[in-house]
Biopython code that builds the backbone (N, CA, C, O; Angstrom):
import numpy as np
from Bio.PDB.StructureBuilder import StructureBuilder

atoms = [
    (1, "MET", "N", (0.863, -1.176, -0.030)),
    (1, "MET", "CA", (-0.073, -0.051, -0.069)),
    (1, "MET", "C", (0.825, 1.288, -0.240)),
    (1, "MET", "O", (1.885, 1.325, 0.386)),
    (2, "ILE", "N", (0.518, 2.213, -0.922)),
    (2, "ILE", "CA", (1.278, 3.337, -0.954)),
    (2, "ILE", "C", (0.479, 4.529, -0.164)),
    (2, "ILE", "O", (-0.697, 4.732, -0.465)),
    (3, "VAL", "N", (1.115, 5.317, 0.845)),
    (3, "VAL", "CA", (0.337, 6.310, 1.567)),
    (3, "VAL", "C", (0.995, 7.639, 1.151)),
    (3, "VAL", "O", (2.198, 7.897, 1.165)),
    (4, "ASP", "N", (0.085, 8.347, 0.819)),
    (4, "ASP", "CA", (0.473, 9.747, 0.075)),
    (4, "ASP", "C", (0.394, 10.699, 1.434)),
    (4, "ASP", "O", (-0.460, 10.527, 2.304)),
    (5, "THR", "N", (1.308, 11.622, 1.479)),
    (5, "THR", "CA", (1.413, 12.383, 2.629)),
    (5, "THR", "C", (1.707, 13.862, 2.194)),
    (5, "THR", "O", (2.802, 14.422, 2.221)),
    (6, "PRO", "N", (0.390, 14.427, 1.750)),
    (6, "PRO", "CA", (0.526, 16.124, 1.182)),
    (6, "PRO", "C", (0.800, 17.082, 2.332)),
    (6, "PRO", "O", (0.333, 16.871, 3.451)),
    (7, "GLU", "N", (1.468, 18.006, 2.086)),
    (7, "GLU", "CA", (1.744, 18.901, 3.269)),
    (7, "GLU", "C", (1.027, 20.385, 2.976)),
    (7, "GLU", "O", (0.913, 20.960, 1.893)),
    (8, "LEU", "N", (0.742, 20.660, 3.823)),
    (8, "LEU", "CA", (0.154, 22.040, 4.006)),
    (8, "LEU", "C", (1.114, 23.238, 3.822)),
    (8, "LEU", "O", (2.169, 23.187, 4.455)),
    (9, "ASP", "N", (0.878, 24.308, 3.035)),
    (9, "ASP", "CA", (1.803, 25.533, 3.007)),
    (9, "ASP", "C", (1.409, 26.579, 4.072)),
    (9, "ASP", "O", (0.382, 26.325, 4.701)),
    (10, "GLU", "N", (2.018, 27.626, 4.345)),
    (10, "GLU", "CA", (1.614, 28.557, 5.056)),
    (10, "GLU", "C", (0.473, 29.142, 4.916)),
    (10, "GLU", "O", (0.001, 29.648, 5.934)),
    (11, "GLU", "N", (-0.201, 29.232, 3.802)),
    (11, "GLU", "CA", (-1.692, 29.381, 3.847)),
    (11, "GLU", "C", (-2.718, 28.380, 3.902)),
    (11, "GLU", "O", (-3.874, 28.749, 3.697)),
    (12, "GLY", "N", (-2.534, 27.435, 4.093)),
    (12, "GLY", "CA", (-3.148, 26.274, 4.778)),
    (12, "GLY", "C", (-3.440, 25.452, 3.477)),
    (12, "GLY", "O", (-4.266, 24.541, 3.535)),
    (13, "ARG", "N", (-2.825, 25.725, 2.364)),
    (13, "ARG", "CA", (-3.098, 25.211, 0.955)),
    (13, "ARG", "C", (-2.191, 23.515, 0.767)),
    (13, "ARG", "O", (-1.047, 23.406, 1.208)),
    (14, "LEU", "N", (-2.710, 22.643, 0.260)),
    (14, "LEU", "CA", (-1.987, 21.225, 0.049)),
    (14, "LEU", "C", (-0.948, 21.513, -1.032)),
    (14, "LEU", "O", (-1.193, 22.227, -2.005)),
    (15, "ASP", "N", (0.073, 20.995, -0.838)),
    (15, "ASP", "CA", (1.210, 21.236, -2.038)),
    (15, "ASP", "C", (0.955, 20.230, -3.204)),
    (15, "ASP", "O", (1.557, 20.344, -4.272)),
    (16, "TYR", "N", (0.087, 19.285, -2.978)),
    (16, "TYR", "CA", (-0.407, 18.547, -4.218)),
    (16, "TYR", "C", (-1.629, 17.874, -3.893)),
    (16, "TYR", "O", (-1.878, 17.724, -2.697)),
    (17, "TRP", "N", (-2.444, 17.436, -4.761)),
    (17, "TRP", "CA", (-3.864, 16.856, -4.527)),
    (17, "TRP", "C", (-3.983, 15.452, -4.871)),
    (17, "TRP", "O", (-4.428, 15.229, -5.997)),
    (18, "PRO", "N", (-3.664, 14.403, -4.107)),
    (18, "PRO", "CA", (-3.489, 12.987, -4.300)),
    (18, "PRO", "C", (-5.043, 12.422, -5.087)),
    (18, "PRO", "O", (-6.139, 12.847, -4.721)),
    (19, "LYS", "N", (-4.880, 11.508, -6.092)),
    (19, "LYS", "CA", (-6.020, 11.057, -6.746)),
    (19, "LYS", "C", (-6.785, 10.383, -5.467)),
    (19, "LYS", "O", (-6.360, 9.730, -4.515)),
    (20, "GLN", "N", (-8.050, 10.802, -5.833)),
    (20, "GLN", "CA", (-9.276, 10.215, -4.749)),
    (20, "GLN", "C", (-8.949, 10.867, -3.564)),
    (20, "GLN", "O", (-9.188, 10.168, -2.579)),
    (21, "PHE", "N", (-8.432, 12.092, -3.288)),
    (21, "PHE", "CA", (-8.724, 12.773, -2.227)),
    (21, "PHE", "C", (-9.921, 13.738, -2.197)),
    (21, "PHE", "O", (-9.987, 14.614, -3.059)),
    (22, "PHE", "N", (-10.856, 13.628, -1.268)),
    (22, "PHE", "CA", (-12.110, 14.324, -1.353)),
    (22, "PHE", "C", (-12.966, 14.313, -2.257)),
    (22, "PHE", "O", (-13.779, 15.228, -2.388)),
    (23, "ASP", "N", (-12.903, 12.913, -3.293)),
    (23, "ASP", "CA", (-13.835, 13.096, -4.226)),
    (23, "ASP", "C", (-14.446, 11.596, -4.271)),
    (23, "ASP", "O", (-14.666, 11.014, -5.334)),
    (24, "GLU", "N", (-14.691, 11.048, -3.015)),
    (24, "GLU", "CA", (-15.375, 9.628, -2.897)),
    (24, "GLU", "C", (-17.006, 9.815, -3.374)),
    (24, "GLU", "O", (-17.648, 8.887, -3.867)),
    (25, "TRP", "N", (-17.547, 11.151, -3.142)),
    (25, "TRP", "CA", (-18.932, 11.364, -3.648)),
    (25, "TRP", "C", (-18.919, 11.106, -5.133)),
    (25, "TRP", "O", (-19.660, 10.258, -5.629)),
    (26, "LYS", "N", (-18.040, 11.868, -5.880)),
    (26, "LYS", "CA", (-18.066, 11.739, -7.344)),
    (26, "LYS", "C", (-17.776, 10.367, -7.582)),
    (26, "LYS", "O", (-18.622, 9.824, -8.293)),
    (27, "ASN", "N", (-16.836, 9.637, -7.204)),
    (27, "ASN", "CA", (-16.378, 8.369, -7.659)),
    (27, "ASN", "C", (-17.679, 7.384, -7.401)),
    (27, "ASN", "O", (-17.934, 6.608, -8.323)),
    (28, "SER", "N", (-18.432, 7.348, -6.360)),
    (28, "SER", "CA", (-19.665, 6.752, -5.786)),
    (28, "SER", "C", (-20.794, 6.768, -6.961)),
    (28, "SER", "O", (-21.379, 5.787, -7.419)),
    (29, "LEU", "N", (-20.953, 8.187, -7.346)),
    (29, "LEU", "CA", (-21.997, 8.562, -8.200)),
    (29, "LEU", "C", (-21.531, 7.987, -9.722)),
    (29, "LEU", "O", (-22.266, 7.326, -10.455)),
    (30, "ASP", "N", (-20.378, 8.323, -9.976)),
    (30, "ASP", "CA", (-19.870, 7.337, -11.272)),
    (30, "ASP", "C", (-20.111, 6.152, -11.545)),
    (30, "ASP", "O", (-20.498, 5.672, -12.611)),
    (31, "GLN", "N", (-19.834, 5.559, -10.374)),
    (31, "GLN", "CA", (-20.033, 3.905, -10.216)),
    (31, "GLN", "C", (-21.377, 3.597, -10.374)),
    (31, "GLN", "O", (-21.833, 2.756, -11.148)),
    (32, "LEU", "N", (-22.039, 4.361, -9.555)),
    (32, "LEU", "CA", (-23.865, 4.079, -9.641)),
    (32, "LEU", "C", (-24.134, 4.127, -11.085)),
    (32, "LEU", "O", (-24.427, 3.086, -11.673)),
    (33, "LEU", "N", (-24.048, 5.393, -11.785)),
    (33, "LEU", "CA", (-24.590, 5.920, -13.195)),
    (33, "LEU", "C", (-23.918, 5.099, -14.290)),
    (33, "LEU", "O", (-24.504, 4.755, -15.316)),
    (34, "TYR", "N", (-22.495, 4.773, -13.968)),
    (34, "TYR", "CA", (-21.944, 4.185, -15.455)),
    (34, "TYR", "C", (-21.269, 2.905, -15.035)),
    (34, "TYR", "O", (-20.594, 2.419, -15.942)),
    (35, "GLY", "N", (-21.269, 2.323, -14.066)),
    (35, "GLY", "CA", (-20.539, 1.016, -13.744)),
    (35, "GLY", "C", (-19.298, 1.024, -13.477)),
    (35, "GLY", "O", (-18.739, -0.061, -13.311)),
    (36, "GLY", "N", (-18.602, 2.174, -13.375)),
    (36, "GLY", "CA", (-17.143, 2.366, -13.467)),
    (36, "GLY", "C", (-16.840, 3.412, -12.330)),
    (36, "GLY", "O", (-17.573, 3.776, -11.410)),
    (37, "GLY", "N", (-15.582, 3.786, -12.641)),
    (37, "GLY", "CA", (-15.389, 5.227, -11.933)),
    (37, "GLY", "C", (-14.210, 5.916, -12.556)),
    (37, "GLY", "O", (-13.875, 7.036, -12.171)),
]
sb = StructureBuilder()
sb.init_structure("model")
sb.init_model(0)
sb.init_chain("A")
sb.init_seg("    ")
for serial, (resi, resn, name, xyz) in enumerate(atoms, 1):
    if name == "N":
        sb.init_residue(resn, " ", resi, " ")
    sb.init_atom(name, np.array(xyz, "f"), 0.0, 1.0, " ", f" {name:<3s}", serial, name[0])
structure = sb.get_structure()
């Protein structure tokens, strides 16, 4: 298993956005509608 560890900058922003980070709603909806993700 690979664990991503994004860092926060001085203004609270992520230095990068890992795949599937906070997008589970979209992934679940895609799977229901299209049978995939």
